[in-house]
C-alpha distance (Angstrom), angle and dihedral (degrees) to the residues before:
residue distance angle dihedral
X1 . . .
X2 3.75 . .
X3 3.76 122.8 .
X4 3.82 116.4 -140.3
X5 3.79 112.6 -109.1
X6 3.78 93.1 18.4
X7 3.75 119.2 116.2
X8 3.78 117.8 -130.6
X9 3.76 121.1 -140.7
X10 3.77 111.9 -112.1
X11 3.77 133.1 165.2
X12 3.76 110.4 -95.5
X13 3.81 122.5 -170.2
X14 3.81 93.9 -135.7
X15 3.80 99.2 49.1
X16 3.78 95.1 89.2
X17 3.80 97.1 51.2
X18 3.75 119.8 133.3
X19 3.79 122.1 -110.4
X20 3.81 92.9 -118.0
X21 3.81 90.2 58.0
X22 3.80 88.9 54.8
X23 3.79 90.5 48.3
X24 3.79 90.9 49.8
X25 3.81 91.2 49.4
X26 3.81 90.8 51.3
X27 3.80 90.8 47.7
X28 3.82 90.3 50.7
X29 3.80 90.7 51.2
X30 3.78 93.7 47.7
X31 3.78 93.5 46.2
X32 3.80 90.2 48.1
X33 3.79 89.8 52.4
X34 3.79 90.4 48.6
X35 3.80 89.1 51.6
X36 3.80 92.7 51.1
X37 3.80 93.7 45.6
X38 3.78 93.2 47.0
X39 3.81 89.8 52.0
X40 3.80 90.7 48.8
X41 3.81 92.2 47.7
X42 3.80 90.7 47.3
X43 3.78 92.0 52.0
X44 3.80 92.2 46.0
X45 3.81 90.5 49.1
X46 3.79 92.2 48.2
X47 3.80 90.9 49.5
X48 3.80 90.6 48.9
X49 3.79 90.5 49.2
X50 3.80 92.4 48.8
X51 3.78 97.3 44.9
X52 3.80 106.0 33.6
X53 3.83 106.4 21.4
X54 3.83 94.3 -147.1
X55 3.79 113.0 -142.1
X56 3.80 98.7 -157.8
X57 3.79 114.1 127.3
X58 3.80 93.3 -127.9
X59 3.82 95.0 50.1
X60 3.83 97.7 83.4
X61 3.81 88.4 54.9
X62 3.80 96.4 44.2
X63 3.78 107.1 45.8
X64 3.86 98.3 59.7
X65 3.83 93.4 49.8
X66 3.83 95.4 88.4
X67 3.81 89.4 51.3
X68 3.80 89.4 55.3
X69 3.79 90.8 47.0
X70 3.82 94.1 50.3
X71 3.84 99.6 69.3
X72 3.79 91.5 41.6
X73 3.79 92.0 52.2
X74 3.82 91.8 43.4
X75 3.80 91.0 53.7
X76 3.80 91.8 46.1
X77 3.80 91.7 47.6
X78 3.82 92.9 50.2
X79 3.80 92.8 49.9
X80 3.80 92.8 47.5
X81 3.81 91.8 45.7
X82 3.79 91.2 51.7
X83 3.79 89.8 49.5
X84 3.80 90.5 49.1
X85 3.80 92.9 50.7
X86 3.79 93.6 49.2
X87 3.81 90.6 49.2
X88 3.81 91.6 53.3
X89 3.80 95.4 46.4
X90 3.82 111.0 119.1
X91 3.80 115.9 -110.4
X92 3.76 118.6 -93.2
X93 3.83 103.0 -106.6
X94 3.79 98.6 178.3
X95 3.80 96.1 60.7
X96 3.80 92.7 105.1
X97 3.84 95.8 54.4
X98 3.78 121.2 91.5
X99 3.80 115.3 -113.4
X100 3.82 95.5 -105.2
X101 3.82 93.0 49.9
X102 3.78 90.7 47.6
X103 3.79 90.1 55.0
X104 3.81 90.8 51.7
X105 3.80 93.2 44.9
X106 3.77 92.2 52.2
């Protein structure tokens, strides 16, 4: 009999994941957020530059920084995402069958 508010144990496909897969997933999320925020900061800086033409001495050094960070974070995100996808790929179960039996089984 089930008790309301009590969670029943059930097999879940992601319960047996390795810790490095979780770390990779967190790194992918964080890098994706960095990519989005760097794009947003770059657009806000470009709009500020176009509309207000700030005359501060540090402004010409500051406003292009997000645009330099964007390709670096995009490259990092794509590498981490590729690594995450290959880690989550299901194992190859038909590796022990000969080629002709694999063709018949499929």
